[in-house]
C-alpha positions in Angstrom: 171.9 100.0 116.8 169.7 97.0 117.6 167.7 98.9 120.1 167.1 101.7 117.6 165.9 99.2 115.0 163.6 97.6 117.7 162.1 101.0 118.5 161.6 101.7 114.9 160.0 98.4 114.2 157.7 98.8 117.2 156.7 102.3 116.0 155.9 100.9 112.5 154.0 98.0 114.0 152.0 100.5 116.2 151.3 102.7 113.3 150.2 99.8 111.1 148.0 98.5 113.9 146.3 101.9 114.3 145.9 102.2 110.6 144.3 98.7 110.3 141.4 99.7 112.5 138.4 100.9 110.6 137.9 104.6 111.2 134.4 105.7 112.4 132.6 107.2 109.3 132.2 110.9 109.8 128.8 112.3 109.1 128.8 114.8 106.3 128.0 118.4 107.4 124.4 119.0 106.3 124.3 115.4 105.2 121.0 113.7 104.6 119.7 110.6 106.4 116.7 108.3 106.2 115.4 105.1 107.9 114.3 101.9 106.3 112.1 99.2 107.8 111.9 95.8 106.1 110.2 92.6 107.1 109.8 89.1 105.9 107.3 87.1 103.9 103.6 88.1 103.7 102.0 84.7 103.2 98.3 84.5 103.5 97.1 81.0 104.4 93.4 80.0 104.5 93.2 80.4 108.3 94.2 84.1 107.8 91.4 84.6 105.3 88.9 83.2 107.8 90.4 85.6 110.4 89.8 88.5 108.1 86.2 87.5 107.6 85.7 87.3 111.4 87.3 90.7 111.8 85.1 92.3 109.1 82.0 91.2 111.0 83.3 93.1 114.0 84.7 96.2 112.3 82.3 96.6 109.5 85.3 97.6 107.4 87.2 96.0 104.5 85.9 94.9 101.2 83.8 91.9 100.2 83.5 90.8 103.8 87.3 90.7 104.5 89.3 93.1 106.7 93.0 92.4 107.3 93.6 95.7 109.2 93.4 94.1 112.7 95.7 91.3 111.7 98.5 93.7 110.9 97.8 96.5 113.3 100.3 95.4 115.9 103.3 96.4 113.7 101.9 99.7 112.4 103.7 101.8 115.2 107.1 100.6 113.9 106.4 100.3 110.2 104.7 103.7 109.9 107.7 105.5 111.6 110.2 104.6 108.9 111.0 106.9 106.0 110.9 103.9 103.7 109.1 100.7 104.5 109.6 97.6 102.3 107.4 94.5 102.4 107.8 91.2 100.6 104.5 90.0 98.8 105.1 86.3 98.4 102.0 85.4 96.4 99.7 86.6 93.7 96.3 88.1 94.6 92.9 87.3 93.0 89.6 89.1 93.0 88.0 90.5 96.2 85.2 87.9 96.2 87.5 84.9 95.5 87.9 82.1 94.9 91.2 81.8 97.0 93.8 79.1 97.2 96.4 78.1 99.7 99.5 76.0 99.3 100.9 75.1 96.8 99.2 77.3 94.2 98.5 80.5 96.2 95.9 83.0 95.2 95.0 85.3 98.1 92.6 88.2 98.7 93.7 91.5 97.3 92.4 93.1 100.4 95.7 92.2 102.1 97.4 94.8 100.0 95.1 97.6 101.2 96.0 96.6 104.8 99.8 96.5 103.9 99.5 100.0 102.6 97.5 101.2 105.7 100.2 99.8 108.0 102.7 102.1 106.4 104.5 100.1 103.7 105.7 102.1 100.7 106.9 99.4 98.3 107.1 95.6 98.0 109.3 93.0 96.5 107.3 90.6 94.3 109.9 88.2 93.0 109.4 84.7 94.6 108.9 81.1 93.8 105.2 81.7 93.9 105.1 84.7 91.6 103.8 82.7 88.6 101.4 80.4 90.6 98.5 81.6 88.4 100.4 82.6 85.3 100.2 86.1 83.7 96.7 86.7 85.0 98.0 86.5 88.6 101.0 88.7 87.9 98.8 91.3 86.2 96.2 91.4 88.8 98.8 91.7 91.7 100.6 94.6 90.2 97.3 96.3 89.2 96.1 96.2 92.7 99.4 97.5 94.1 99.1 100.4 91.6 95.6 101.1 92.8 96.4 101.1 96.5 99.6 103.2 96.1 102.2 100.5 96.7 105.5 100.5 94.7 106.7 97.2 93.4 109.6 95.5 91.8 110.6 91.9 90.9 107.8 91.0 88.4 106.5 92.6 85.4 103.4 92.7 83.1 105.4 93.6 79.9 109.0 93.5 78.8 109.0 97.3 78.9 107.9 97.3 82.5 110.6 94.7 83.4 113.3 97.2 82.3 112.1 99.9 84.7 113.8 100.6 88.0 111.8 101.2 91.1 113.3 104.5 92.4 111.7 106.3 95.3 112.3 109.8 96.7 113.1 109.2 100.4 113.8 112.4 102.4 115.3 113.9 99.3 117.4 110.9 98.5 116.7 108.8 95.4 116.6 105.1 96.6 116.3 102.2 94.2 114.7 99.0 95.2 115.6 95.8 93.3 114.0 92.3 93.8 115.3 88.9 92.6 114.3 85.3 93.2 115.1 81.7 92.3 112.7 80.2 89.7 109.8 78.0 90.8 110.0 74.4 89.7 106.3 73.9 90.1 105.2 76.9 88.0 108.2 78.2 86.0 107.8 81.2 83.8 107.8 80.3 80.1 111.2 80.7 78.4 109.6 83.3 76.0 108.4 85.3 79.1 111.6 85.2 81.2 111.1 88.9 81.8 108.1 88.3 83.9 110.2 87.4 87.0 113.6 88.8 88.0 115.6 85.5 88.3 118.7 85.6 90.5 121.7 86.0 88.3 124.9 87.9 89.3 125.3 89.6 85.9 121.6 90.7 85.9 121.9 92.1 89.4 125.0 94.0 88.5 123.4 95.4 85.4 120.2 96.4 87.3 122.3 98.3 89.8 124.1 100.0 87.0 120.9 101.1 85.4 119.6 102.3 88.7 122.8 104.5 89.2 122.5 105.8 85.7 118.9 106.9 86.5 120.1 108.8 89.5 119.8 106.3 92.4 122.0 107.4 95.3 121.3 104.3 97.3 120.4 100.8 96.2 118.6 98.2 98.2 118.3 94.6 97.1 115.5 92.1 98.2 116.5 88.6 97.4 114.4 85.4 97.7 117.0 82.6 98.5 118.1 79.8 100.7 116.4 76.7 102.1 113.0 76.8 103.9 112.9 76.3 107.7 116.7 76.5 108.2 117.9 79.2 110.6 121.3 79.2 109.2 122.1 80.7 105.7 123.0 78.2 103.0 126.4 78.1 101.2 124.8 79.7 98.1 123.4 82.5 100.3 126.8 83.2 101.8 128.6 83.1 98.5 126.1 85.5 96.9 126.2 87.8 99.8 130.0 87.8 99.5 129.9 88.5 95.8 127.4 91.4 96.2 129.5 93.0 98.8 132.7 92.7 96.8 131.5 93.3 93.2 128.6 95.8 93.5 127.8 99.0 95.2 124.5 97.7 96.7 124.0 99.3 100.0 121.7 96.8 101.8 120.5 93.2 101.2 117.1 92.1 102.5 116.5 88.3 102.4 113.4 86.1 102.6 112.0 82.7 101.7 113.1 80.5 104.5 110.1 81.4 106.7 112.3 81.5 109.8 114.8 84.1 111.1 118.3 83.9 109.9 121.3 86.1 110.9 121.9 89.7 110.1 125.5 90.2 109.3 127.8 92.9 108.0 129.7 91.5 105.0 132.6 93.6 103.9 130.8 96.6 105.2 127.4 95.8 103.7 124.5 94.7 105.9 122.9 91.5 104.9 119.7 90.3 106.5 119.7 86.7 105.3 116.1 86.1 106.3 113.7 88.2 108.4 111.3 85.2 108.7 107.6 85.7 108.2 105.9 89.0 108.7 102.6 87.2 108.7 101.8 83.5 107.9 99.8 80.6 109.3 101.4 77.4 108.2 99.2 74.3 108.4 101.6 72.8 111.0 103.0 75.8 113.0 106.4 75.0 114.3 106.9 78.0 116.6 109.9 79.5 114.7 107.6 80.0 111.6 105.5 82.4 113.6 108.6 84.4 114.8 109.9 87.2 112.6 112.0 90.4 112.7 111.5 93.9 111.3 114.9 95.1 110.2 115.5 98.8 110.9 118.3 100.5 109.1 119.4 104.1 109.4 121.3 105.6 106.5 123.6 108.6 107.2 125.4 110.4 104.5 129.1 110.7 104.9 131.9 112.0 102.7 132.5 108.5 101.4 128.9 107.4 100.8 126.4 105.9 103.3 127.1 104.8 106.8 124.3 102.3 107.7 123.4 101.1 111.2 121.2 98.1 111.9 118.5 97.5 114.5 115.6 95.1 114.7 112.2 94.4 116.4 111.0 90.9 117.1 107.5 90.0 115.8 105.2 87.1 116.6 102.1 85.8 114.9 99.7 84.9 117.7 97.7 81.7 116.8 94.5 80.7 118.7 94.4 77.1 119.9 92.2 74.8 117.9 88.9 73.9 119.6 86.0 71.8 118.6 82.7 73.5 117.5 81.0 74.8 120.6 84.0 74.3 122.8 85.3 77.4 124.7 88.8 78.7 124.5 91.0 78.1 127.6 91.2 81.0 129.9 93.8 83.5 128.9 94.3 81.9 125.4 94.9 83.8 122.2 91.5 84.6 120.6 92.5 85.8 117.2 95.4 85.6 114.8 97.4 88.8 115.2 100.9 90.1 114.4 102.4 91.4 117.6 105.4 93.7 118.2 107.0 91.5 120.9 108.9 94.3 122.6 105.8 96.4 123.0 103.9 93.6 124.5 106.5 92.8 127.0 106.9 96.4 128.0 103.1 96.7 128.7 101.8 93.2 129.4 98.6 94.3 131.0 96.7 91.3 132.3 98.3 88.7 130.0 98.7 85.3 131.5 102.1 84.1 132.5 101.9 81.4 129.8 101.4 84.1 127.1 104.2 86.2 128.4 106.5 83.2 128.4 105.7 82.8 124.7 106.7 86.3 123.9 109.9 86.0 126.0 110.8 82.9 124.1 110.2 84.6 120.8 112.5 87.5 121.9 115.3 85.3 123.1 115.2 82.9 120.3 115.0 85.5 117.5 117.9 87.5 119.0 120.0 84.3 119.1 119.3 83.5 115.4 119.9 87.1 114.3 123.3 87.3 116.2 124.5 83.9 115.0 127.1 85.2 112.7 128.7 87.7 115.0 126.8 90.9 114.4 126.7 92.0 118.1 130.5 92.5 118.0 131.9 95.5 116.3 129.0 95.6 113.8 126.6 97.0 116.4 123.4 95.2 115.6 120.9 95.9 118.5 117.3 95.8 119.4 115.3 98.9 118.3 114.3 100.7 121.5 110.8 101.7 122.3 109.9 105.3 121.9 109.4 107.1 125.2 
């Protein structure tokens, strides 16, 4: 009798153990799929405006003497391949001729948005702590230029009516909603009577926005969120708590984070991929730290299953090359970076050409350090985060 009970207990235990393992989602016959590329902050510091002027002299392109195309060209092969590419536009834009401002009250050239579109981005989040740096004029002008160049946008609004709209895009026959939220700036907060200008992070607001998106036919919902502490490679407690809440209390399918200006982990939280921070897509801080120049492009593949979407995650490391500072008339050291450029690190390392060993060492450091930060919350285990391979 005791042996029979033991056998039965073992059988039950084995069955329970098998049942506790997550079954591999089965692709739906004839199911749809689409890919999403997302990157970190687009933050145009004065040195990058100077670079755009230098490039315009060489290319003869751009507007009002500024061409940002060469700055971003290095990531075009990746961004342009995605079915949906999402950027984060950190700051308001001004007029093509300027004047322009850097930190702390950013006002950057609108020509950057033309380059963002040409690289292959489809839509951008605009909710950040810099959204209201130049008041309603800055908000209106930024969204106006985005409309003109054909970029979708979400996170800020020109009117209360626009604030209620949901940004829904048709991606390979799938209706995908993109939401954007941020913490409020303490330097230039939006007036109380104009709270609708900026989507401020609030759990009930996020829940309601997702509900409205679903009611309008959205089949997948992606959330961009401006959160956390600057220059920390680990997510804060508030980030972790909000990610947990989103995964448990909403049906949001993917979370894309920014604001820290450095790479933070990508983690699957209760089945939902959360990129806590993808670092900077492009920036040139006054005191480059190394990690502020390193970023990641998150690459997410959505596959339709009988139970919804199965999402897999990949990434590409990026690096903003910064020329060394030299005195007027002084030559750059041999083999040094000559221009500010955003590089796809994996592509450079696969075809280094005649790059110096010192330059190659910098790219290797970026690749190794970024993977370490991205994997820091266990994603390489059963979650399957991996580097996006180069196309043959």
